[in-house]
N, C-alpha and C positions, 0 to 999 in steps of 0.2 A: 452325815456331817457335810455342810456346804463347803466346797472348796474356796469359794469367795464368800465370806460371811456377810449377811445382809444387815447385821447389827454388831456393835463392838463386842467381841468375845470376852467373857469374864476372865479375870486373872485371880487365881486363888491367893488370898492374903497370907502373909507370913507374920508371925509374932516377933516382937522385938527381942533381940538376944545379943549378948556380947560376943557370941561365937560366930555371928554372921559377919561376913567381910564387908568392907566399905564398897568394893567394886564387884560387879559381875560383868566380865567382858564375854559376851555371847556372840559367837561367830557363825551366823547362818551361811551354809555353803551348798551350792548346787552347780556341778560341772564348771568349777572355776579353779581346778587343781593347779593350773599353771601359775596362778596369782596367789593362791592360798599360803604358800611359804612366806611371801612378803608380809601378808596380814599377820600371821602368827609371830614372825620374828619382830615385827614392829611393836608388838605387845610385850614379848619376852625381854626385849632390850631395855624396858623400863618397868619390869616386874617388881612390885614392892614385897612380894612373898605371899604364900598361901593364906596367911591370916588376914591379909588385906585385900586379896584379889582372887576371885574365881575366874578361870579361863576355860571355856568349853567351846568346841566346834559342834554344831548341830547340823548334821548332814541330811539333806532331803533326798536321799537315795541317788547320789551322784553315779553316773555311768562312765565318766571319763577317766577315773583312776580309783585305786583302792585308798579312799580318803582316810580310813581308819589307820592303815599302815603308815600313811604320810604323817598323820598327826602324832602317831607313836614315835616315829623317827625324829621329827622336829621338836616335839614337846618334851621328849625324854621323861615322861611321867608327870610333867608339870601341867600339861594341857589335857583335859578330859575330852572324851568323844562320845557322842550319842548319834545313832543313825535311826531315822524314821523307819517304821515297818514298811511303808509304801510312800511314794511321792505324794506330798501333801499340798504342794504349791507354796508360793512365797509367803502369803499371809498366814497360813496355818503354821508354817515353819517359824515365822517370827513369834507367833503366839506360843509355840513350844519353847522357844528361847526364853521368853519372859517368864513363863511358868516354871522353868527349870532354874532360873536365876535365884541365887540365895543371897546375893548382896543387896545393900540398901540403894545402890546406884547402878543402873543398867546401861551399858554401852553396847548397842547392836552394831557390831563391826562386820560388815559384809565381807565375805571371803575374797573379794577382788579389790577391796580398798585397803588402806593402811593409815596408821597414825605416825606423826613425827615425834622425835624426842621431846619430852616435856609435856606431852598432851595430858596425861593423867595428873601430873603435878599441878598444872595450871587449872584444870577443871575442878580438881579437889579444892584448890584454894578459893575458887568462886563459890562453891557450896558452903565452905566454912565462913566466908565473908558475908554471904547472903543466904542464911539458912532458910529463909522463907521461899526461896526459888524452888520451883517444881522441876526445872530442867536448866541446863547450862550448855552453851555451845561456843565454838570458836570459828574464826575464818578458816578457809581451806583453799586448796588448789584442785583443779580438774587436771588429771593426767591421762596420757594415752597408754597403750599396751607396752610401750617401751619406756615408760616413766617420764616422758617429756611433758612439761607443763603446757597445757592448752589454754587455760584461763585461770584467773584468780577471782575468788568471790568478792562481792562488795564488802566494804568495811562499814559496819552499822554505827559504831561510835568509836571515838579515838582512844578510849581507855576501858579497862574492865569495869563493868557496871551492870545494873539492872536496866533492861530496855524499857523505856517509857512509851506508853501508848502503842504497845507492840502489836496487839491483835489487828487493828485496822491496817497497819503497815504490812503485816504478814498476809492479810487477806487480799492485798493488791497483787502480789505475785509470790511465788515460792522463794524463800530466802534461807533455807536450811537444808543440809544434806545429812543423811543418816550418820555418816562417818564422823561428823562434826559434833553431834549432840549426845548428851547423856541425860536420861530421865530417871527420877527417883522411882523405885519400884512401887512405893505407896501411891504414886500418881497413876501408874498403870492399873493398880488394884482398884482405884476409884473410878477411872474413866474407861477401862477396858483396853483391848488391843486394837490392831489395825483391821479395817473392814471396807467393804463396798467396791473397791476397784484395785487393780494391780499396777496402775501407773498413777502416781500422785497420792497414793494412800498415806504417805508420810506427811505431805503438806496438810492434809486434813487432821492428822494426829497432832502435829505440832500446833495447829490452830486450836484444837480442842484443849491442849495443855495451856496455851496462852490465854484462853478464855477464863480458866479457873485459877491459874497460878502465875506469879511473876517469873520471868525468864532472865537468867544471867548470861553475860556474853563477854568474851575477850577478843580483841582484834588480832591477837597473835595467830599466824597461819600455822596450825598444828595438825592438820589432817589432809588426806589426799583421796579424792573421789576419782575412781577410774572409769573412763569411757572405753568400751570395746564392743566389737560387733556382736558378740554372743550374749550381751547383757539383756535383762528383761526389757529395759527401755528401748534398746535397739530393735528387738522383735516387735514391740508395740508400735514403733514408727513405721514398720513395713505395712501394717494393715490400717493405720490411721486410728487405731483404738486409743492411742495416747490422748488424742484430742477429745474423743468421746468421754474418756475417763476424767480428764481434767475439767471438762465442762460440768460433769456431775459433782466433782469435788468443789468447784467454785460455788455452785448453788448451795452445797452443804455448809461451807464456811460462811457464806453470806448470812445464813440463818443464825450464826453465832453473834452477829453484830446488832446494835440497836436498829430498830425497824426503819428509822429515818435515813440510815446510811446504807441499807442493804442494796437497793436498786442501783445507786450510784457506783458503789464498790464492785458489785457484780459485773456491771458493764465494763468498768475499768480493768478488772481482773481478766475478763475475756479478751479485751483489747491487748493488754500486756502479753498474755500468753500466746495469742494468735500471731502477733507481730514477732515475738521471739521464735515461735515455731516456724514461721516463714524463713527467718534468717538461718535457723538450724537445719531446716529442710534443704535450703540452698547449699549449705555446707556439706550435708550428707550426700546430696546429689553429685556435687563436684568430686566427692571422694569415691562414690560407688557407681555413678551414672545409672542408678536404679530407677527406671521409669515408673515401676509399680509404686515404689515408695513416694515419689514425687506426686503421682496422680492421687493416691489415697490421702496424702497430707493436704493437698489443695482442696480436694472434695470436702474433707471434714472441716477445714478452716472456714469455708464458705457457708457451711451449715450452722456454725455457732456465732460467727461475727463477720461483719462486712463494714468497711469504710472506704472512702475514695482512694486514700493512700494505699491501702492494701490491694485494691483492685488494680491500680497502676503497677504496683510491684509484682503482682501475680501475672499480669499481662506481659511484662518484660521478662519475667522468669519463663513463661510459656514460650516466648520467642527464642530464648536461649536453649531450652530443651528441644524445640523444633529444629533449630539450626544444627544442633548436635546430631539429631536423628538423620537429617538430610545429608550432613557431612559423612556419617557412617554409611549411609545408603550409597552415596556417590563413590565412596572409597571401595565398597564391595563391587559395584558395577565396573569400576576402572580395572580392578584386578581380574575380574572375569573376562573382560575384553582382551586383556593382555595374554591370558591363558589361551584364548581362541586364536 
C-alpha cells in the first residue's frame, strides 16, 4: 500500500439507514496529545447525543502519550478510539477516518484544532437549508499554541448561502481549512479520499468537491485552526516540499476548470501562493531565525514562479538574513576578544 496514494483511494459506500447518525466527527491524531483534550472537549460541549453524532479518535500510532488512555479519561465512554496497527501517514489516516465514519456528514477535526460553540448547529442548518450541497463550511481563526488569535479567514459572503461560481475562486488560492468544513459521506464515496501530496491535499479535495457539488457557507467564525512547530505543515516548510506539493496541486486543480481558463488561473494561483509563501517565510524566519528554512523556501519559490516584485522582495529579504548573520558573527567575535 502506497503511503501517499497516487490516485484517490476508494471509500466503501454505506446504505441508507435510520440508525445512522447525522454526524461523524472523526479526529485524526498523531503526536498532538497536548492539544487533543481541547479538540475533544470542543465537540463534547455541543454533543447532541449518540443517536445524532459518532465521535471517534483515530490514532496513527502516536508516540508522545498513551492516546487511548487519554481518550478514555476525557471521553468517559462517549468517544471511541481506534489505533492504527502501524504508522500510516496522514493521508491513509484520513482515509481510515472516512471509511470508519458511520454518519451521513463527516467532520475531519484534526487533533490539534478545535471548534467553537454552535459549530455543528450552524453547519447542520446549512445542510437542511441547502440539501443539494455536497459540503458546508464556516469562517475560522488561526490560533497559536497558547490559543492566541493570529489571523482571521476571509469572509466569502455576508450571509449563509450557496457560494456562486466557487470553483474558479477556490482555484486561485486555498480558501478552506479542514477544521471549518464538513463533507457528506456520499461525496467521499463518489470522489474518493485524499491523495497525491501531504501539503495542500485538502485544497485539491475541496476543489474536487466544488467541481461536482454546490458548497454552502456561513460567515460565522465557528472554528479554530492551530499553527504550531510540530505540525505537518511546519515540517514541510523546513524542506521546501510545501511549495513543490502546492505546485502539483495547482496543476491538478487547473485541470478541473474549463480549458480556456486553465492557463490564466494556473499562473494566478502560483503567483498568489508564492507571494503568500514569501510573507509567511519572512514571518517564520523572524520567529525561528532558521536559515535552512529560509533558503529552501526561496529556492523552491524561484523554481515555480518569478516576477519583478518577488525578485525585489527576495533581494531585500536576503539582505535582512545576511545582516542578521553578520551581526551574530560580530557578536561572537566580540565575546571571544573579551575572553582573551
